[in-house]
C-alpha positions in Angstrom: -26.3 57.0 -80.3 -23.9 58.3 -82.9 -20.5 56.9 -84.1 -17.5 58.6 -85.3 -14.9 56.7 -87.2 -11.5 58.2 -88.0 -7.7 57.3 -88.2 -6.5 60.5 -86.8 -7.6 63.5 -84.5 -5.4 66.5 -84.4 -5.8 69.5 -82.2 -6.3 73.1 -83.6 -2.9 74.8 -84.9 -1.2 76.7 -82.0 -3.2 74.6 -79.2 -1.4 72.0 -77.2 -4.8 70.7 -75.7 -7.1 68.2 -77.1 -10.3 67.8 -75.1 -12.3 64.6 -75.3 -15.7 64.6 -73.6 -17.2 67.3 -71.3 -18.0 67.9 -67.6 -20.6 65.2 -68.0 -18.5 62.7 -69.3 -17.5 60.2 -66.5 -15.8 57.5 -68.5 -14.1 57.0 -71.8 -14.0 53.3 -72.8 -11.2 51.7 -74.8 -11.8 48.5 -76.9 -9.5 45.5 -76.1 -6.0 46.1 -77.4 -6.5 50.1 -77.8 -3.9 52.3 -76.3 -3.7 55.8 -75.1 -0.4 57.8 -75.4 1.2 60.9 -74.8 -0.6 61.3 -71.5 1.2 63.0 -68.5 3.0 60.7 -66.2 4.5 61.2 -62.7 7.9 62.6 -63.8 10.2 63.8 -63.1 10.9 61.2 -60.3 13.7 59.6 -58.8 15.0 57.4 -56.1 18.4 57.1 -54.4 19.7 55.1 -51.6 22.3 55.1 -48.8 25.6 53.9 -50.1 27.6 54.6 -46.9 27.2 56.0 -43.5 27.7 59.6 -42.4 28.9 61.0 -39.0 26.5 63.7 -37.7 27.3 66.1 -35.0 25.3 66.7 -31.9 23.0 69.9 -31.8 23.2 71.0 -35.6 21.0 70.3 -38.3 23.0 68.4 -40.9 22.1 67.8 -44.6 22.6 64.2 -45.4 25.1 63.4 -48.3 25.1 59.8 -48.3 22.2 58.9 -50.8 24.8 58.0 -53.4 23.3 55.0 -55.1 20.8 56.2 -57.8 18.1 53.6 -58.7 16.4 55.9 -61.1 16.3 59.6 -62.3 14.0 60.3 -65.0 14.9 63.9 -66.2 18.3 63.8 -64.5 16.9 66.2 -61.7 18.5 64.3 -58.7 22.2 65.2 -58.1 24.1 62.4 -56.4 26.9 64.9 -55.9 24.6 67.2 -53.7 21.9 64.7 -52.7 19.1 67.2 -54.0 16.4 66.9 -56.2 15.7 70.0 -58.4 12.6 69.3 -60.7 12.5 71.2 -63.9 8.6 70.9 -64.1 6.4 73.2 -61.6 3.9 71.2 -59.7 3.1 69.2 -56.3 5.5 66.5 -55.6 5.4 63.7 -52.9 8.8 62.9 -51.3 9.8 60.2 -48.9 13.0 59.7 -46.9 14.2 57.0 -44.6 17.5 56.4 -42.9 19.1 53.9 -40.4 20.5 55.2 -37.1 22.5 53.1 -34.8 22.3 53.1 -31.0 21.1 56.8 -30.5 19.5 57.3 -26.9 18.6 61.0 -27.4 16.1 63.0 -29.6 16.9 62.6 -33.2 14.9 64.0 -36.2 14.7 63.2 -40.0 13.4 66.2 -42.0 12.6 66.6 -45.5 13.5 70.3 -46.6 12.8 72.6 -49.5 15.3 75.0 -50.2 17.3 74.0 -46.9 14.7 75.3 -44.6 15.3 73.5 -41.3 12.7 74.8 -38.8 9.4 76.9 -38.2 8.2 77.1 -41.7 5.8 75.1 -44.2 9.0 74.1 -46.2 10.1 71.3 -44.0 8.6 68.2 -42.4 10.2 66.5 -39.4 9.9 63.2 -37.8 10.9 62.7 -34.2 12.4 59.5 -32.9 13.5 58.6 -29.5 14.4 55.0 -28.8 17.2 54.4 -26.5 20.1 52.3 -27.4 18.8 50.3 -30.4 19.3 50.3 -34.1 16.4 51.5 -36.2 15.2 53.3 -39.1 13.2 56.7 -39.1 10.9 57.5 -42.2 9.2 60.8 -43.3 7.1 61.8 -46.3 5.5 65.0 -47.5 4.1 67.0 -50.4 5.8 70.2 -51.4 4.9 72.8 -54.2 7.7 73.0 -56.5 8.4 76.0 -58.9 10.2 73.8 -61.5 13.4 76.0 -61.8 15.1 76.7 -58.2 13.4 74.8 -55.6 15.1 71.6 -54.4 14.4 69.2 -51.5 16.9 67.4 -49.5 17.1 65.4 -46.2 18.4 66.8 -43.1 18.9 65.1 -39.7 19.5 66.4 -36.0 20.4 64.3 -33.0 21.2 65.5 -29.2 23.1 62.8 -27.8 26.3 65.0 -27.2 28.4 62.7 -29.4 28.8 62.4 -33.2 26.5 59.6 -34.4 26.4 57.6 -37.7 23.6 57.9 -39.9 22.9 55.5 -42.9 24.1 52.1 -43.8 25.9 50.0 -46.7 22.9 48.1 -46.9 20.9 50.4 -48.8 17.5 48.7 -48.2 17.4 51.0 -44.8 17.9 54.4 -46.1 15.9 55.7 -49.3 15.2 59.3 -50.7 12.7 59.5 -53.5 10.2 61.7 -55.0 7.9 62.3 -58.1 5.6 64.6 -59.4 1.7 64.3 -58.6 -0.4 64.3 -61.6 -3.8 66.2 -61.3 -3.0 67.9 -58.0 
């Protein structure tokens, strides 16, 4: 076994990659107290919660605009003004949304949508819920490829009760919208 001792390892000028190990390396061990720095993380990332209710018309897809309470927003890619996440780093992203519904006894959907797509494409993921006359939460999650410049994700709902219905709650624990970049995917 060989031993290499040094204080600094720099990559070659003009290169942004430093490779340690090869395809046969399965583990790189660190001594107690040692740290690794400047490794990629799951950012940009955000989480926002409902701060109010929103009245939604029957029979039309409606973009929710009440995820106003921003819990965290690394990179400032989530806009509380538009309730949209527009990452500036390309990659695969995980998204999750939940919303509270009150006493809707008809079909209703919660959808995570890329670039406003509402139906019939790979750019939206819908969850159907149909419980009669009770208050409950609907949840949805998905993974989208984002281009890092113009792609955005937002939350849409659809309900067919024949009347306006409220989505959301001032108790922010019921309604969440979050997302983060997946490392290594």
